[in-house]
C-alpha positions, 0 to 999 in steps of 0.5 A: 383878243381877250377871252373871258372864259375858263374851262375849269370846274375843279380845284387842284391844291399843290404842295410846291416844295418838298423839304426834309426835316432835321430831327436832331435840330428839332429835338434840340429846339423842343428841349429848350422849349420846356424851360423858355416861353419865347420859343421864336428866339430859340428856334430862329437862332438855332436854325440860323434864320437871319438870311431868310428874314432879310429875304422876307422883309416885304412879306405881307400877312401871316400866311405870306410871311410864314410861307416866305420864311419857310421857303427861303430856308426850310429849316426855319419853318419851326421858327416861322410858326413860333414868331406868330404863335399867339400863346407867346405874346405878353399882356401888358396893360390889357394889350398883347405884345411880342417881346423883343430887345431893341439892341439885337438886330435879329430880334428887330427883324423878327419884330418887323416880320411879326408886324408885317404878318399883322398887316402893319407897314413896319415894326420896331423894338422899343422900350415902353415903361422900361419893357422891351416890346415890339411896336407895330405901325401903319401909314394908314389905319383905314379898314375900307382899303385892302392891306397891301405892301409898299410898291415902287417903280422906276421903269428900269427893266431887270428882265425881259423873258420871251414866252410862248403859248399866249398869255397865261395867268401868273402868281408870285410866290413868297420866295420870289419865284413865279407860277404861270399856267399853260394851255397844256396840263403843265404849271410852270414854276419860274426862277425870276433871278435866272429867267428860267423855268425851274420846275413843271407841275403836271396836272391831270386837267388841261389848261390850269388857269387860276391860282391862289396861295394857301397858308399851308401850301408848303407842307414841311412834313412831306419828304417825298411823293407827288406834290399834289395834295388834293382835288376839290371837285366842284360844279362851278365853271370859274374865271377867278379865285381869291384865297381869303385870310382864313384860307376860304376860297372866293370863286366866281362862277361863269356861264350858269350864273355870276355868283361869288361862291365861298368854299372851305378849302379843306373840304370844298363845302359851300359856306356862302354865296354872294348874288348880284352881279349880272356878268363876268366878275374879273377879280375879288379883293378882301379888305382889311375889315373882312368885307369883299370888293368885286368888279365886273363886266356888268359895269359895277363895283360891289362891296359885300358884307360876307357875313350876311351876303349883303351888298354894302355899296354898288358903284355903276360905271359907264362901261366894263370895269377891268381893274381896281386899286385903293389910294392911301386916303381910301379913294377907289381907283377903277380902270375901264374897258376904254382905257379911262381910269376913274378916281372915286370918293367911296364915302359919297360915291362921287367921281372925283377925276378921270385919267385919260391917256391909254388908247385901249382898255385897261387890262383885266388882271390886277392891272392897277397898283398904287405906288409907295409915293401915291402915284398910280401904275396902270397896264393896258391892252395898248401895250403900255404901262403908265405912271399917273399923278392922281392929284392932277391927272397927268401921266408921268411915265409911259413905257414901251416895254411890251410888243403885244398887249399887257394882260396882267401886272403883279407885285413880287415880294421884293416890291418889283413889278412883273408884267405879262403879255402874250409874248414876254414877262417883264420884271421892272426894278423898284 
C-alpha cells in the first residue's frame, strides 16, 4: 500500500565522490591558457577526455553534462568547466557560438555535449560563411514542455536485481550509477553495470527518502574526509524535492500545508512560496521557459509563474493525479489513481483521449515517459509496464517484469529505463 508521507524535515547535501587533483597537469593547462582563448580544446585534449565524452552523449543540461564528464573521468573536471565557459564563445553577427572544427571528431563530440548542456537535442560542427561554428538543433523549440533527453524502450531486460527493505526512492547519477534510499540511515550507491551496492553513505537521520542533484555535487577540491557537505535545517515536512536549473530547491510541504517552497540551496533561505494545492503534491517539474508544473492528490495539475507565485493554469481531473509527461507537440499526459491515462490539449484545457488498460493506479513517482518515437511508457501498481500509441490509444506492449507493484520509473543517462518495485530493480535496454 502506498504511504504518502515523509518524516524528513531537513536537507542533507552530500559530495558523492572524492577526487585527487593532478597539480602538474593543471599547471600545464594554466600555462597554455595564457596564450589561447579556446581553453576547452587544450584542457580536454591534455586530459584525454574522449572516453568521458562518449559516456555522456545523452547528458542533458549544463549541470548534468558537467557532472557526467567529471565523474566519468575526474581529470576532465577542468575540461568540463571550460566547455561551458561563456567567456570563450565567439560573437558572430550578434550571436554567440562555440568554435569547433568539423574535421576533428573530438571537437564534434564537444559541440554535441555543449548543445546538450543548452537543452538542445544535438550539436554539429559546421561552417557558416567559412567560419567553423557549433550549431545546436532541437526537435522541438516549444517552451511549454520540459527539456528531456530522447528515451527508448524495447522491453528487453538487462538486469533484474532483487532488493529488500520495501520500495525506496531512486535517483540515477550522470555516470550511470544509482542512488537509493533506505528505512535505516543509509543511502545506497548502486553500480548498475554489476548490479551491486558499491558504497553506502551514512546519514545522521533515519529514512533518507527524497533526492536531487546539484550542479556542484562532485566537488573536485575535496580530497579526503566526510563527503557530507552541509545540512540545511528546515521546518518543513516534505514529500518531494526538485532541484531547479539555478540550483534552487523546490520542496513540497506536507501535513501543515501543501505549499511549494523555493529555497536557496546554499543557505536554505526561503525565496518564494507557491500556494494553491489542497492535498499532497507528488512531483514538481521545471519547464524550459522557467515555469513550474505540479500535480497533486487534490486532482489538479497546476502551472506556476515562479517569478510572481501565480497560477497560470489549473487542470482538474476526476481523481488523484499520479504522474505526468509531455508529448512533443506540447500536449500533456496525466496518469490517474484508477489507472486511466489522459491526454490534454494545454492550449484549450480540452481532454483529447483516454488510454485505458491498467488494472490499478498509475504509480506516483515519474511513472510516465514519452519515448523517442512518440509512444508513451507507463508503470502501474498492477505490476505492469505498458507502451501506448498516443494517436489511437492502444497498448502496444505490456510487461510482466515485476512480482509486486511498480512504484517508480526513471531514465538512466544511457537512455535505458529502470523501474523499481518493492522487491526488485529492473533495467530495460534501449
